[in-house]
C-alpha positions as a Python dict, from the first residue, in 0.01 Angstrom:
ca = {
    (1, 'M'): (0, 0, 0),
    (2, 'S'): (155, 27, 343),
    (3, 'Q'): (385, 322, 262),
    (4, 'V'): (89, 550, 221),
    (5, 'Y'): (82, 581, 600),
    (6, 'L'): (451, 628, 649),
    (7, 'Q'): (580, 881, 399),
    (8, 'A'): (819, 1150, 512),
    (9, 'Q'): (704, 1508, 523),
    (10, 'H'): (875, 1594, 194),
    (11, 'T'): (849, 1279, -2),
    (12, 'A'): (1047, 1365, -310),
    (13, 'A'): (1345, 1527, -142),
    (14, 'P'): (1656, 1324, -54),
    (15, 'Y'): (1757, 1589, 200),
    (16, 'L'): (1573, 1818, 438),
    (17, 'I'): (1716, 2156, 525),
    (18, 'F'): (1643, 2311, 863),
    (19, 'T'): (1697, 2683, 894),
    (20, 'K'): (1750, 2888, 1205),
    (21, 'D'): (1407, 3044, 1177),
    (22, 'G'): (1265, 2702, 1277),
    (23, 'K'): (1143, 2595, 935),
    (24, 'S'): (1227, 2290, 724),
    (25, 'H'): (1263, 2291, 346),
    (26, 'P'): (1304, 2009, 93),
    (27, 'A'): (1655, 2022, -63),
    (28, 'Q'): (1581, 1997, -436),
    (29, 'N'): (1733, 2198, -723),
    (30, 'M'): (1954, 2400, -493),
    (31, 'G'): (2211, 2450, -765),
    (32, 'V'): (2498, 2328, -552),
    (33, 'K'): (2708, 2013, -594),
    (34, 'S'): (2753, 1925, -227),
    (35, 'M'): (2506, 1880, 59),
    (36, 'N'): (2791, 1907, 315),
    (37, 'Q'): (2655, 2142, 576),
    (38, 'D'): (3001, 2285, 633),
    (39, 'D'): (3027, 2394, 267),
    (40, 'P'): (3028, 2782, 252),
    (41, 'L'): (2876, 2778, -97),
    (42, 'L'): (2583, 2569, 33),
    (43, 'K'): (2541, 2794, 334),
    (44, 'A'): (2529, 3106, 107),
    (45, 'A'): (2285, 2938, -130),
    (46, 'I'): (2047, 2852, 160),
    (47, 'K'): (2069, 3199, 301),
    (48, 'A'): (1994, 3353, -42),
    (49, 'H'): (1714, 3103, -126),
    (50, 'F'): (1536, 3078, 207),
    (51, 'G'): (1638, 3405, 378),
    (52, 'S'): (1769, 3235, 689),
    (53, 'E'): (2087, 3069, 792),
    (54, 'L'): (2139, 2691, 790),
    (55, 'D'): (2081, 2503, 1116),
    (56, 'R'): (2123, 2145, 995),
    (57, 'I'): (2070, 1906, 703),
    (58, 'E'): (1904, 1566, 739),
    (59, 'K'): (1944, 1288, 482),
    (60, 'R'): (1666, 1040, 421),
    (61, 'Q'): (1744, 704, 599),
    (62, 'K'): (1612, 355, 589),
    (63, 'Y'): (1382, 228, 862),
    (64, 'Y'): (1179, -88, 899),
    (65, 'W'): (803, -117, 941),
    (66, 'L'): (584, -416, 1036),
    (67, 'P'): (251, -451, 860),
    (68, 'L'): (-24, -611, 1068),
    (69, 'D'): (-253, -910, 1010),
    (70, 'S'): (-629, -921, 1060),
    (71, 'Y'): (-574, -953, 1441),
    (72, 'N'): (-362, -635, 1455),
    (73, 'Q'): (-45, -829, 1520),
    (74, 'P'): (271, -816, 1299),
    (75, 'N'): (215, -1052, 1004),
    (76, 'G'): (577, -1172, 996),
    (77, 'N'): (688, -936, 713),
    (78, 'V'): (931, -652, 748),
    (79, 'E'): (903, -366, 499),
    (80, 'E'): (1178, -113, 433),
    (81, 'I'): (1077, 251, 432),
    (82, 'E'): (1262, 578, 410),
    (83, 'L'): (1209, 867, 644),
    (84, 'F'): (1402, 1165, 764),
    (85, 'P'): (1541, 1115, 1118),
    (86, 'S'): (1327, 1402, 1249),
    (87, 'D'): (1013, 1234, 1110),
    (88, 'Y'): (1116, 898, 1274),
    (89, 'A'): (1172, 1077, 1604),
    (90, 'T'): (835, 1249, 1583),
    (91, 'L'): (661, 919, 1513),
    (92, 'K'): (843, 741, 1800),
    (93, 'E'): (779, 1028, 2046),
    (94, 'A'): (407, 1051, 1958),
    (95, 'K'): (327, 765, 2193),
    (96, 'M'): (0, 675, 2026),
    (97, 'P'): (-37, 313, 2120),
    (98, 'D'): (-390, 308, 1980),
    (99, 'R'): (-294, 448, 1637),
    (100, 'Y'): (-160, 212, 1374),
    (101, 'P'): (109, 202, 1229),
    (102, 'Y'): (321, 439, 1430),
    (103, 'W'): (454, 207, 1699),
    (104, 'W'): (571, -68, 1454),
    (105, 'I'): (869, 130, 1318),
    (106, 'F'): (1226, 20, 1392),
    (107, 'D'): (1561, 173, 1313),
    (108, 'D'): (1740, -159, 1265),
    (109, 'Y'): (1639, -471, 1072),
    (110, 'S'): (1726, -726, 1339),
    (111, 'S'): (1492, -564, 1593),
    (112, 'A'): (1212, -547, 1343),
    (113, 'L'): (1263, -908, 1242),
    (114, 'D'): (1268, -1027, 1603),
    (115, 'R'): (942, -849, 1676),
    (116, 'A'): (785, -961, 1345),
    (117, 'Q'): (850, -1325, 1431),
    (118, 'D'): (753, -1295, 1800),
}
């Protein structure tokens, strides 16, 4: 299945917490009701749980990926995947034109569809 190649770093977590010590942590079972990064209860829970202050929180987002045909060209399909914005940025900045599937990821459906049908 195509998504094997394109899973986010923390595949089960809907949110990714970045702390000021430069680490990222999956946000699961935090014991808080809100993932609003301005919430003082959330900030206190993160400080207590991870031992560092909150830097930012990322929510998983939808992106669009083009599977390839036997000639290594988009096969006309557009698949929806979910990644964290930082994972998407890392893939796009990697600049690995010889490594499939990293350059066939788009952040909007219309761009992905235009390229898939090109």
